[in-house]
N, CA, C and O atoms as CSV, one atom per row, in Angstrom:
chain,resi,resn,atom,element,x,y,z
A,1,MET,N,N,166.261,425.449,49.547
A,1,MET,CA,C,165.057,425.768,48.843
A,1,MET,C,C,164.406,424.460,48.369
A,1,MET,O,O,165.086,423.577,47.846
A,2,THR,N,N,163.119,424.347,48.552
A,2,THR,CA,C,162.396,423.149,48.130
A,2,THR,C,C,161.480,423.476,46.946
A,2,THR,O,O,161.002,424.599,46.786
A,3,ILE,N,N,161.268,422.478,46.153
A,3,ILE,CA,C,160.390,422.628,44.998
A,3,ILE,C,C,159.142,421.805,45.257
A,3,ILE,O,O,159.218,420.615,45.565
A,4,ILE,N,N,158.025,422.434,45.131
A,4,ILE,CA,C,156.752,421.740,45.290
A,4,ILE,C,C,156.245,421.394,43.892
A,4,ILE,O,O,155.972,422.272,43.073
A,5,GLU,N,N,156.129,420.115,43.649
A,5,GLU,CA,C,155.677,419.682,42.333
A,5,GLU,C,C,154.163,419.554,42.326
A,5,GLU,O,O,153.562,419.072,43.286
A,6,HIS,N,N,153.569,419.984,41.249
A,6,HIS,CA,C,152.133,419.838,41.064
A,6,HIS,C,C,151.877,419.632,39.582
A,6,HIS,O,O,152.412,420.361,38.747
A,7,ASP,N,N,151.071,418.654,39.259
A,7,ASP,CA,C,150.862,418.341,37.850
A,7,ASP,C,C,149.611,419.008,37.271
A,7,ASP,O,O,149.356,418.865,36.076
A,8,PHE,N,N,148.833,419.722,38.064
A,8,PHE,CA,C,147.652,420.453,37.614
A,8,PHE,C,C,146.663,419.555,36.866
A,8,PHE,O,O,146.061,419.969,35.876
A,9,GLY,N,N,146.505,418.325,37.352
A,9,GLY,CA,C,145.540,417.403,36.757
A,9,GLY,C,C,146.045,416.669,35.540
A,9,GLY,O,O,145.254,416.067,34.814
A,10,LEU,N,N,147.348,416.703,35.295
A,10,LEU,CA,C,147.901,416.057,34.114
A,10,LEU,C,C,147.660,414.552,34.132
A,10,LEU,O,O,147.340,413.970,33.095
A,11,ALA,N,N,147.808,413.919,35.275
A,11,ALA,CA,C,147.641,412.463,35.359
A,11,ALA,C,C,146.219,412.063,34.970
A,11,ALA,O,O,146.024,411.091,34.239
A,12,GLU,N,N,145.221,412.811,35.459
A,12,GLU,CA,C,143.831,412.504,35.107
A,12,GLU,C,C,143.576,412.719,33.619
A,12,GLU,O,O,142.885,411.923,32.984
A,13,ARG,N,N,144.128,413.785,33.068
A,13,ARG,CA,C,143.930,414.053,31.640
A,13,ARG,C,C,144.581,412.987,30.777
A,13,ARG,O,O,144.023,412.581,29.758
A,14,LEU,N,N,145.768,412.531,31.185
A,14,LEU,CA,C,146.428,411.465,30.432
A,14,LEU,C,C,145.638,410.158,30.506
A,14,LEU,O,O,145.565,409.413,29.529
A,15,THR,N,N,145.050,409.889,31.669
A,15,THR,CA,C,144.216,408.698,31.815
A,15,THR,C,C,142.987,408.787,30.927
A,15,THR,O,O,142.628,407.818,30.258
A,16,GLU,N,N,142.339,409.950,30.918
A,16,GLU,CA,C,141.167,410.137,30.067
A,16,GLU,C,C,141.537,410.042,28.593
A,16,GLU,O,O,140.789,409.477,27.796
A,17,ARG,N,N,142.679,410.590,28.234
A,17,ARG,CA,C,143.131,410.540,26.839
A,17,ARG,C,C,143.416,409.103,26.421
A,17,ARG,O,O,143.062,408.696,25.315
A,18,ARG,N,N,144.055,408.330,27.301
A,18,ARG,CA,C,144.343,406.927,26.993
A,18,ARG,C,C,143.054,406.133,26.873
A,18,ARG,O,O,142.922,405.300,25.976
A,19,PHE,N,N,142.103,406.378,27.765
A,19,PHE,CA,C,140.812,405.689,27.716
A,19,PHE,C,C,140.088,406.006,26.411
A,19,PHE,O,O,139.518,405.113,25.784
A,20,ALA,N,N,140.109,407.276,25.999
A,20,ALA,CA,C,139.469,407.676,24.744
A,20,ALA,C,C,140.174,407.032,23.552
A,20,ALA,O,O,139.524,406.626,22.589
A,21,ARG,N,N,141.492,406.941,23.617
A,21,ARG,CA,C,142.235,406.317,22.519
A,21,ARG,C,C,141.923,404.834,22.423
A,21,ARG,O,O,141.784,404.305,21.321
A,22,LEU,N,N,141.810,404.147,23.569
A,22,LEU,CA,C,141.491,402.728,23.560
A,22,LEU,C,C,140.091,402.466,23.019
A,22,LEU,O,O,139.841,401.433,22.399
A,23,LEU,N,N,139.181,403.407,23.256
A,23,LEU,CA,C,137.823,403.277,22.712
A,23,LEU,C,C,137.707,403.827,21.303
A,23,LEU,O,O,136.624,403.826,20.717
A,24,GLU,N,N,138.818,404.295,20.760
A,24,GLU,CA,C,138.879,404.865,19.413
A,24,GLU,C,C,137.956,406.075,19.271
A,24,GLU,O,O,137.235,406.211,18.283
A,25,LEU,N,N,137.994,406.943,20.270
A,25,LEU,CA,C,137.220,408.184,20.252
A,25,LEU,C,C,138.140,409.338,19.896
A,25,LEU,O,O,139.354,409.248,20.080
A,26,ASP,N,N,137.573,410.415,19.391
A,26,ASP,CA,C,138.402,411.578,19.090
A,26,ASP,C,C,138.569,412.439,20.350
A,26,ASP,O,O,137.950,412.166,21.378
A,27,ALA,N,N,139.391,413.459,20.264
A,27,ALA,CA,C,139.751,414.286,21.413
A,27,ALA,C,C,138.562,415.058,21.975
A,27,ALA,O,O,138.607,415.489,23.127
A,28,LEU,N,N,137.522,415.238,21.208
A,28,LEU,CA,C,136.357,415.980,21.696
A,28,LEU,C,C,135.624,415.248,22.816
A,28,LEU,O,O,134.881,415.867,23.577
A,29,HIS,N,N,135.823,413.955,22.922
A,29,HIS,CA,C,135.124,413.174,23.937
A,29,HIS,C,C,135.797,413.229,25.302
A,29,HIS,O,O,135.200,412.800,26.289
A,30,GLU,N,N,137.014,413.740,25.387
A,30,GLU,CA,C,137.739,413.727,26.663
A,30,GLU,C,C,137.003,414.481,27.757
A,30,GLU,O,O,136.939,414.012,28.893
A,31,ALA,N,N,136.453,415.629,27.436
A,31,ALA,CA,C,135.702,416.392,28.438
A,31,ALA,C,C,134.428,415.648,28.833
A,31,ALA,O,O,134.024,415.685,29.995
A,32,ASN,N,N,133.800,414.980,27.882
A,32,ASN,CA,C,132.598,414.210,28.194
A,32,ASN,C,C,132.912,413.006,29.066
A,32,ASN,O,O,132.114,412.630,29.924
A,33,ILE,N,N,134.064,412.408,28.850
A,33,ILE,CA,C,134.476,411.281,29.689
A,33,ILE,C,C,134.600,411.737,31.136
A,33,ILE,O,O,134.187,411.029,32.054
A,34,ARG,N,N,135.156,412.892,31.331
A,34,ARG,CA,C,135.323,413.433,32.676
A,34,ARG,C,C,133.977,413.783,33.296
A,34,ARG,O,O,133.758,413.527,34.480
A,35,ALA,N,N,133.071,414.367,32.508
A,35,ALA,CA,C,131.791,414.827,33.040
A,35,ALA,C,C,130.810,413.679,33.263
A,35,ALA,O,O,130.114,413.647,34.279
A,36,ASN,N,N,130.750,412.745,32.329
A,36,ASN,CA,C,129.782,411.657,32.416
A,36,ASN,C,C,130.440,410.367,31.915
A,36,ASN,O,O,130.298,410.026,30.741
A,37,PRO,N,N,131.150,409.654,32.775
A,37,PRO,CA,C,131.906,408.485,32.324
A,37,PRO,C,C,131.067,407.229,32.096
A,37,PRO,O,O,131.543,406.298,31.447
A,38,LEU,N,N,129.850,407.171,32.603
A,38,LEU,CA,C,129.057,405.943,32.541
A,38,LEU,C,C,128.833,405.419,31.115
A,38,LEU,O,O,129.056,404.231,30.885
A,39,PRO,N,N,128.405,406.242,30.149
A,39,PRO,CA,C,128.221,405.680,28.798
A,39,PRO,C,C,129.517,405.145,28.189
A,39,PRO,O,O,129.495,404.172,27.436
A,40,TYR,N,N,130.628,405.770,28.511
A,40,TYR,CA,C,131.904,405.322,27.974
A,40,TYR,C,C,132.354,404.027,28.644
A,40,TYR,O,O,132.962,403.173,27.999
A,41,LEU,N,N,132.059,403.880,29.926
A,41,LEU,CA,C,132.376,402.628,30.609
A,41,LEU,C,C,131.496,401.496,30.082
A,41,LEU,O,O,131.954,400.360,29.957
A,42,GLU,N,N,130.244,401.799,29.774
A,42,GLU,CA,C,129.363,400.788,29.189
A,42,GLU,C,C,129.863,400.383,27.804
A,42,GLU,O,O,129.827,399.206,27.445
A,43,ARG,N,N,130.324,401.352,27.040
A,43,ARG,CA,C,130.880,401.062,25.710
A,43,ARG,C,C,132.122,400.187,25.833
A,43,ARG,O,O,132.304,399.247,25.059
A,44,ALA,N,N,132.971,400.495,26.804
A,44,ALA,CA,C,134.175,399.689,27.020
A,44,ALA,C,C,133.805,398.275,27.468
A,44,ALA,O,O,134.425,397.303,27.036
A,45,SER,N,N,132.807,398.164,28.324
A,45,SER,CA,C,132.363,396.850,28.778
A,45,SER,C,C,131.820,396.027,27.623
A,45,SER,O,O,132.104,394.833,27.529
A,46,GLU,N,N,131.048,396.641,26.750
A,46,GLU,CA,C,130.516,395.941,25.584
A,46,GLU,C,C,131.642,395.484,24.655
A,46,GLU,O,O,131.603,394.378,24.118
A,47,ARG,N,N,132.634,396.336,24.474
A,47,ARG,CA,C,133.755,395.986,23.610
A,47,ARG,C,C,134.564,394.831,24.203
A,47,ARG,O,O,134.995,393.936,23.476
A,48,ILE,N,N,134.771,394.850,25.518
A,48,ILE,CA,C,135.473,393.749,26.186
A,48,ILE,C,C,134.694,392.459,26.023
A,48,ILE,O,O,135.281,391.407,25.774
A,49,PHE,N,N,133.377,392.527,26.159
A,49,PHE,CA,C,132.541,391.341,25.998
A,49,PHE,C,C,132.654,390.786,24.584
A,49,PHE,O,O,132.778,389.575,24.399
A,50,ARG,N,N,132.611,391.669,23.581
A,50,ARG,CA,C,132.710,391.212,22.192
A,50,ARG,C,C,134.075,390.594,21.904
A,50,ARG,O,O,134.158,389.586,21.201
A,51,LEU,N,N,135.142,391.182,22.437
A,51,LEU,CA,C,136.478,390.618,22.244
A,51,LEU,C,C,136.607,389.259,22.928
A,51,LEU,O,O,137.240,388.350,22.391
A,52,SER,N,N,136.018,389.121,24.093
A,52,SER,CA,C,136.021,387.843,24.790
A,52,SER,C,C,135.254,386.795,23.990
A,52,SER,O,O,135.674,385.641,23.909
A,53,GLU,N,N,134.141,387.193,23.406
A,53,GLU,CA,C,133.352,386.297,22.586
A,53,GLU,C,C,134.131,385.836,21.351
A,53,GLU,O,O,134.087,384.662,20.983
A,54,VAL,N,N,134.841,386.769,20.717
A,54,VAL,CA,C,135.657,386.421,19.550
A,54,VAL,C,C,136.770,385.465,19.937
A,54,VAL,O,O,137.051,384.510,19.212
A,55,LEU,N,N,137.403,385.714,21.071
A,55,LEU,CA,C,138.459,384.829,21.551
A,55,LEU,C,C,137.907,383.426,21.787
A,55,LEU,O,O,138.531,382.438,21.400
A,56,HIS,N,N,136.755,383.339,22.413
A,56,HIS,CA,C,136.131,382.039,22.677
A,56,HIS,C,C,135.781,381.332,21.373
A,56,HIS,O,O,136.051,380.140,21.226
A,57,ASP,N,N,135.189,382.047,20.429
A,57,ASP,CA,C,134.805,381.445,19.139
A,57,ASP,C,C,136.031,380.976,18.354
A,57,ASP,O,O,136.007,379.905,17.748
A,58,ALA,N,N,137.095,381.771,18.364
A,58,ALA,CA,C,138.306,381.400,17.633
A,58,ALA,C,C,138.942,380.159,18.239
A,58,ALA,O,O,139.392,379.270,17.516
A,59,LEU,N,N,138.980,380.098,19.559
A,59,LEU,CA,C,139.555,378.921,20.202
A,59,LEU,C,C,138.682,377.697,19.976
A,59,LEU,O,O,139.197,376.597,19.777
A,60,ALA,N,N,137.369,377.874,20.005
A,60,ALA,CA,C,136.465,376.750,19.739
A,60,ALA,C,C,136.643,376.243,18.308
A,60,ALA,O,O,136.590,375.036,18.068
A,61,ALA,N,N,136.852,377.146,17.367
A,61,ALA,CA,C,137.062,376.736,15.979
A,61,ALA,C,C,138.387,375.992,15.820
A,61,ALA,O,O,138.496,375.088,14.992
A,62,CYS,N,N,139.388,376.366,16.606
A,62,CYS,CA,C,140.691,375.701,16.514
A,62,CYS,C,C,140.664,374.298,17.103
A,62,CYS,O,O,141.350,373.399,16.615
A,63,THR,N,N,139.873,374.112,18.148
A,63,THR,CA,C,139.904,372.842,18.870
A,63,THR,C,C,138.734,371.931,18.531
A,63,THR,O,O,138.685,370.799,19.014
A,64,ALA,N,N,137.792,372.388,17.717
A,64,ALA,CA,C,136.615,371.580,17.406
A,64,ALA,C,C,136.993,370.390,16.542
A,64,ALA,O,O,137.793,370.498,15.612
A,65,LYS,N,N,136.408,369.272,16.867
A,65,LYS,CA,C,136.600,368.066,16.074
A,65,LYS,C,C,135.398,367.915,15.137
A,65,LYS,O,O,134.255,368.055,15.572
A,66,PRO,N,N,135.645,367.636,13.875
A,66,PRO,CA,C,134.523,367.456,12.958
A,66,PRO,C,C,133.777,366.165,13.266
A,66,PRO,O,O,134.379,365.202,13.740
A,67,PRO,N,N,132.483,366.134,13.005
A,67,PRO,CA,C,131.735,364.892,13.228
A,67,PRO,C,C,132.259,363.774,12.321
A,67,PRO,O,O,132.792,364.035,11.243
A,68,GLN,N,N,132.101,362.545,12.767
A,68,GLN,CA,C,132.643,361.402,12.031
A,68,GLN,C,C,132.031,361.256,10.649
A,68,GLN,O,O,132.717,360.854,9.709
A,69,ASP,N,N,130.754,361.577,10.513
A,69,ASP,CA,C,130.114,361.405,9.211
A,69,ASP,C,C,130.487,362.509,8.227
A,69,ASP,O,O,130.257,362.361,7.027
A,70,ALA,N,N,131.053,363.599,8.705
A,70,ALA,CA,C,131.395,364.716,7.827
A,70,ALA,C,C,132.863,364.700,7.402
A,70,ALA,O,O,133.334,365.621,6.735
A,71,LEU,N,N,133.572,363.655,7.790
A,71,LEU,CA,C,134.989,363.589,7.439
A,71,LEU,C,C,135.166,363.351,5.946
A,71,LEU,O,O,134.553,362.454,5.367
A,72,GLU,N,N,135.995,364.150,5.349
A,72,GLU,CA,C,136.355,363.976,3.952
A,72,GLU,C,C,137.848,363.718,3.905
A,72,GLU,O,O,138.609,364.245,4.717
A,73,THR,N,N,138.247,362.920,2.969
A,73,THR,CA,C,139.671,362.683,2.820
A,73,THR,C,C,140.177,363.572,1.694
A,73,THR,O,O,139.932,363.324,0.513
A,74,ARG,N,N,140.880,364.599,2.094
A,74,ARG,CA,C,141.490,365.513,1.136
A,74,ARG,C,C,142.932,365.728,1.538
A,74,ARG,O,O,143.274,365.719,2.720
A,75,SER,N,N,143.753,365.918,0.556
A,75,SER,CA,C,145.148,366.244,0.817
A,75,SER,C,C,145.346,367.739,0.614
A,75,SER,O,O,144.798,368.341,-0.310
A,76,MET,N,N,146.136,368.315,1.493
A,76,MET,CA,C,146.398,369.740,1.397
A,76,MET,C,C,147.874,369.952,1.690
A,76,MET,O,O,148.425,369.368,2.623
A,77,VAL,N,N,148.495,370.781,0.897
A,77,VAL,CA,C,149.911,371.064,1.073
A,77,VAL,C,C,150.053,372.455,1.692
A,77,VAL,O,O,149.579,373.450,1.143
A,78,VAL,N,N,150.711,372.499,2.836
A,78,VAL,CA,C,150.976,373.759,3.530
A,78,VAL,C,C,152.458,373.789,3.821
A,78,VAL,O,O,153.014,372.813,4.327
A,79,ASP,N,N,153.105,374.900,3.507
A,79,ASP,CA,C,154.537,374.962,3.785
A,79,ASP,C,C,154.785,375.070,5.293
A,79,ASP,O,O,153.888,375.422,6.059
A,80,ALA,N,N,155.987,374.768,5.692
A,80,ALA,CA,C,156.335,374.702,7.116
A,80,ALA,C,C,156.161,376.040,7.803
A,80,ALA,O,O,155.736,376.088,8.957
A,81,ALA,N,N,156.479,377.129,7.119
A,81,ALA,CA,C,156.356,378.450,7.735
A,81,ALA,C,C,154.890,378.775,8.029
A,81,ALA,O,O,154.575,379.318,9.088
A,82,GLU,N,N,154.004,378.444,7.102
A,82,GLU,CA,C,152.575,378.693,7.311
A,82,GLU,C,C,152.032,377.824,8.440
A,82,GLU,O,O,151.235,378.295,9.252
A,83,TYR,N,N,152.449,376.573,8.498
A,83,TYR,CA,C,152.027,375.672,9.564
A,83,TYR,C,C,152.512,376.166,10.925
A,83,TYR,O,O,151.757,376.133,11.897
A,84,ASP,N,N,153.749,376.618,11.004
A,84,ASP,CA,C,154.271,377.169,12.259
A,84,ASP,C,C,153.522,378.421,12.665
A,84,ASP,O,O,153.249,378.631,13.847
A,85,ARG,N,N,153.185,379.257,11.687
A,85,ARG,CA,C,152.419,380.466,11.987
A,85,ARG,C,C,151.043,380.117,12.548
A,85,ARG,O,O,150.590,380.739,13.509
A,86,LEU,N,N,150.384,379.139,11.961
A,86,LEU,CA,C,149.074,378.720,12.459
A,86,LEU,C,C,149.173,378.124,13.858
A,86,LEU,O,O,148.315,378.374,14.705
A,87,LYS,N,N,150.221,377.336,14.102
A,87,LYS,CA,C,150.414,376.774,15.440
A,87,LYS,C,C,150.665,377.872,16.471
A,87,LYS,O,O,150.185,377.781,17.601
A,88,LYS,N,N,151.415,378.913,16.090
A,88,LYS,CA,C,151.652,380.033,17.003
A,88,LYS,C,C,150.354,380.781,17.289
A,88,LYS,O,O,150.119,381.214,18.418
A,89,CYS,N,N,149.513,380.933,16.271
A,89,CYS,CA,C,148.223,381.597,16.464
A,89,CYS,C,C,147.352,380.827,17.456
A,89,CYS,O,O,146.725,381.420,18.334
A,90,VAL,N,N,147.320,379.515,17.308
A,90,VAL,CA,C,146.537,378.688,18.230
A,90,VAL,C,C,147.120,378.785,19.637
A,90,VAL,O,O,146.366,378.845,20.608
A,91,ALA,N,N,148.433,378.800,19.765
A,91,ALA,CA,C,149.061,378.926,21.084
A,91,ALA,C,C,148.728,380.265,21.732
A,91,ALA,O,O,148.493,380.335,22.938
A,92,ILE,N,N,148.708,381.324,20.932
A,92,ILE,CA,C,148.351,382.643,21.463
A,92,ILE,C,C,146.899,382.648,21.922
A,92,ILE,O,O,146.582,383.188,22.981
A,93,LEU,N,N,146.019,382.048,21.130
A,93,LEU,CA,C,144.608,381.965,21.513
A,93,LEU,C,C,144.437,381.174,22.807
A,93,LEU,O,O,143.703,381.593,23.702
A,94,GLU,N,N,145.108,380.041,22.903
A,94,GLU,CA,C,144.994,379.230,24.116
A,94,GLU,C,C,145.542,379.956,25.337
A,94,GLU,O,O,144.948,379.893,26.413
A,95,ALA,N,N,146.665,380.642,25.180
A,95,ALA,CA,C,147.243,381.381,26.306
A,95,ALA,C,C,146.338,382.536,26.713
A,95,ALA,O,O,146.141,382.782,27.903
A,96,GLY,N,N,145.791,383.240,25.737
A,96,GLY,CA,C,144.889,384.337,26.049
A,96,GLY,C,C,143.630,383.859,26.722
A,96,GLY,O,O,143.133,384.505,27.645
A,97,TYR,N,N,143.102,382.731,26.273
A,97,TYR,CA,C,141.889,382.213,26.886
A,97,TYR,C,C,142.167,381.704,28.291
A,97,TYR,O,O,141.337,381.860,29.187
A,98,ALA,N,N,143.330,381.098,28.486
A,98,ALA,CA,C,143.686,380.616,29.830
A,98,ALA,C,C,143.859,381.789,30.784
A,98,ALA,O,O,143.536,381.683,31.967
A,99,LYS,N,N,144.368,382.905,30.276
A,99,LYS,CA,C,144.611,384.056,31.141
A,99,LYS,C,C,143.355,384.903,31.354
A,99,LYS,O,O,143.093,385.358,32.467
A,100,PHE,N,N,142.577,385.115,30.283
A,100,PHE,CA,C,141.462,386.051,30.355
A,100,PHE,C,C,140.085,385.408,30.216
A,100,PHE,O,O,139.075,386.080,30.420
A,101,GLY,N,N,140.024,384.135,29.876
A,101,GLY,CA,C,138.738,383.484,29.678
A,101,GLY,C,C,138.017,383.281,30.982
A,101,GLY,O,O,138.626,383.249,32.051
A,102,ALA,N,N,136.715,383.143,30.884
A,102,ALA,CA,C,135.903,382.899,32.080
A,102,ALA,C,C,136.159,381.471,32.573
A,102,ALA,O,O,136.232,380.550,31.759
A,103,PRO,N,N,136.297,381.268,33.890
A,103,PRO,CA,C,136.610,379.941,34.405
A,103,PRO,C,C,135.457,378.954,34.255
A,103,PRO,O,O,135.682,377.744,34.283
A,104,ASP,N,N,134.225,379.445,34.097
A,104,ASP,CA,C,133.090,378.522,33.976
A,104,ASP,C,C,132.824,378.108,32.537
A,104,ASP,O,O,131.936,377.291,32.294
A,105,ASP,N,N,133.568,378.649,31.574
A,105,ASP,CA,C,133.402,378.258,30.171
A,105,ASP,C,C,134.098,376.926,29.942
A,105,ASP,O,O,135.236,376.728,30.367
A,106,ILE,N,N,133.417,376.029,29.279
A,106,ILE,CA,C,133.986,374.734,28.956
A,106,ILE,C,C,133.881,374.558,27.451
A,106,ILE,O,O,132.816,374.736,26.859
A,107,LEU,N,N,134.990,374.210,26.853
A,107,LEU,CA,C,134.981,373.981,25.403
A,107,LEU,C,C,134.625,372.558,25.116
A,107,LEU,O,O,134.563,372.160,23.953
C-alpha cells in the first residue's frame, strides 16, 4: 500500500505567513498577499532599501575621520567590556556591509 502525500497548499501558506511576519503585518493580510502581492513586495523593497541605508550610514559613522581643524583633545574613560562591545559592533557592521552592501558604494 502506498501513501500519497499532499500538503493542500500548506507550503504556500507558510511562505505567505513568514512574509507577512517579516513585514510585521497581521494575519488579515495573508489573503491579500496571495491575491495582490505587488504592494507588499514594494513595501519589502522599501524596507530593504532603508535597512541598507542605515547600514551604510552606521559604517560611515564608524570609519569617518574628523577634520583636522575640528579635533579636540579630550580624555574619555571606557571600560574594556564596553570597548570590546563597540569593536564587535563595528566588525558586525563591516561584515554585513561586505556581504550585503552595494559594490559601487565607496566610503
